[in-house]
C-alpha positions, 0 to 999 in steps of 0.5 A: 500499499503506497504511504499517503503524504502527511498533513500539517497540523496547526497551519491557518488558512490563507488570503488574510493578508496583503502579500501574494498567496505564494508569499503567504504560503511560502511563509507559513510552510517555512515556519512549519519547517522551522518548527518541526511541524513538517518532519524530515523523512516525511512526505507532503501534498501540495494539493492536500496543503492547499486544501488545508490553506483554503486556496487553489493548489497553484500558489501552495505547489509554487510555494514548495517548489521554491523551497525545493529550489532553496534545498529544504524540500525535494520533489518526489515524483507522482507523491509530492514533496519531502523534507529534507534530512540533514545529515551530520556531513550536511550540517557541517558543509551549511556550517562551514559555508555560514562561517565563510559567507555569514561572518564575513559578511557581518564583520564588513558591516562592523567595518562600514559602520552603522548609523543611529537609525540601524543601530536603534532598529538592531538594538530592538531586534536584538532585545526580541530574541531575548524576550523571545528565548522560551522553550515553549516559543520556539517558533517566535524565537526563531524567527527573531533570531532570523529577523536579527541576523538578516537585518545585519546582513541587509545593511550591506545592500547586496541582494544576492549575498542576502539570499545566500546567507538566507538560504544557509541560515534555513538549511542549518535550522530546518529542525529547529533549534530546539536542543538549545532549550534541551540543553538548557542554552537557549538563554545564553544563546539569546544573549550572545546577540547583545555581545555581537550587536555592541561589537558591531556598533563599536566596529570591533570586527576582530571580537565581532568575528570571534563572537560570531563563530562561537554563536554559529557552533550550535549548529554543528552536528 
């Protein structure tokens, strides 16, 4: 008997906002991947998910195809999409790339300087990561964490680098960062954002590089 594609628990209907249905579907599926609601190795049908979301198949399939191009899902012919399982070797490759690209990008921001407006915005983002660092609030924490780090990289104004860093971060967090809570490290990891921000605003790129490298260590298998 052929295995049936899985449903995704706890997702809302689409069409409630101003963004396109594809972008809304992309955001919802991505959050499901980060939260673990969509589990590695399991197959999900775009059609079944579209029914859950209350929309036509097209925007959901487009969203899932976009995520497959980012390496988060893989197409299973005539069945749907399988959540990619990251092996320890895959995780190490992503970590090495983040060290090369993301850390370099953040150091470049420190060298070019951050104005007062952006400094205030990043401060709020860093504080939000600390405020949301609760074991029962991991989806919100992961979003806050992403907003802070991408907010820094975005200051370079390099859209290609932005996409690369965002993709690498998503691949490293496809199963979420729940092990931080399990190991009692969530609060410490969140507070690292404040130290990173302090070094960034001070233009201390040497200390910043050390802090970023330590901050990425949790992604190692």
